[in-house]
N, C-alpha and C positions, 0 to 999 in steps of 0.2 A: 622245342618247347621252352617256355619261359619258367625257370625254376624260382623266380622271385615271388610267385603267388602260390605258396604252399598252404596247407590247411592250418598252419600255425601262424599265418600272417596277421596283419593288423585288422583285416576285414572279417575275421572269424568272430561270430557272435558267441557270447558266453552261454553255457548250457542253462536253460531255465531252471530256477529253483523249484523243487517239489513243494507244493503247498500241503500243509496239514489241515484236514477238515475235521472239526469236532463232530460228535455223534449228532448233535442238534442240527448242525449245518447240513449233514448228509440227509437227515430226516426231512429237513425243509426242502432240499433239492428234489428228493424222491417224491414228496407230496405234491410239489408244484409240477413235476414232470407227469404225474398221474392225471392231473386236471387237463382239460382240453381247451383251456383259455388262451394259450399261446403256443406257437410252434416250439418244439424241443430244441431245435437249432438255435433259436433266439435265446432261450434260457441258458443254454450251454455257453454261448458267446458272452452273454451278460455276466455269467459267473466265472468265466475264464477256464472252462473245462472242455473236455472232449467227450465224444460218444462212448469211448471206452471207460471213462470215469463214471458215467451214468450207468453203464452196464455193470461195473464193479459194485456201485452203490446198490443197485437193484438186487444183485446176487447176495450182498450182505444182509439186506432187508429180508430176503426170502429165507436165508439160513437162520437169522435171528428169530423170525416168526415161527419157523418149523421147530426150532429148539424150544421156544417158549410154549408152543401149542402141544408139543409132545410130552410135556411134563405131566406127571401123574397128579390127579386132583388131591389136595390135602398135603402134598409133600412140597416143601419149599426148600430150595437149595440156596442158602444164604452164602453169598460170596463176599469176602472181605478184600479190600484193596491191599496190595502187597505192602504198602507203606504202613498201614494200620496193623497188619499182621506182624511186621518186623518190630514195630513199636511195642506191641503187646508181648511179643517174645522176649524182647530186651527187658521189659518191666518185670516179667516173670522170673527171668534169670537174676535180676537184681534182688528181688524178694527172696528167692531161694538162697542166695548168698547171705543175705541179712539173717534169715532164719537159721542157717548153718552156723553163723557167727554167734547168735544168741544161744543156740544149743551147746556150742563149745564153751561159752562162758558159764552156763549153768552146770555143765558137767565137771568143771574144775572146782575141787573142794576149797 
């Protein structure tokens, strides 16, 4: 056997980078895949995805739809982004510190 052609050799291709898809892009791919205008294989090739990617997107759409449809009428669960939550928490802590400082100043005769 020739040991000069190992898997670490110069002909090894780098691993493909995983692409991040926004929610809007996933929704677009899902909606296009639901139409019968073009073959799904053609859509996936054009977008640079595989059938497993489409299966994952379809599962996410189903889970999201079921979660949204199972919500009780009249009850809205507002979700805040973690960055906004952290900013509000920090602002509250600053105000509590300022209030404590003012109370300490007023308490000193």
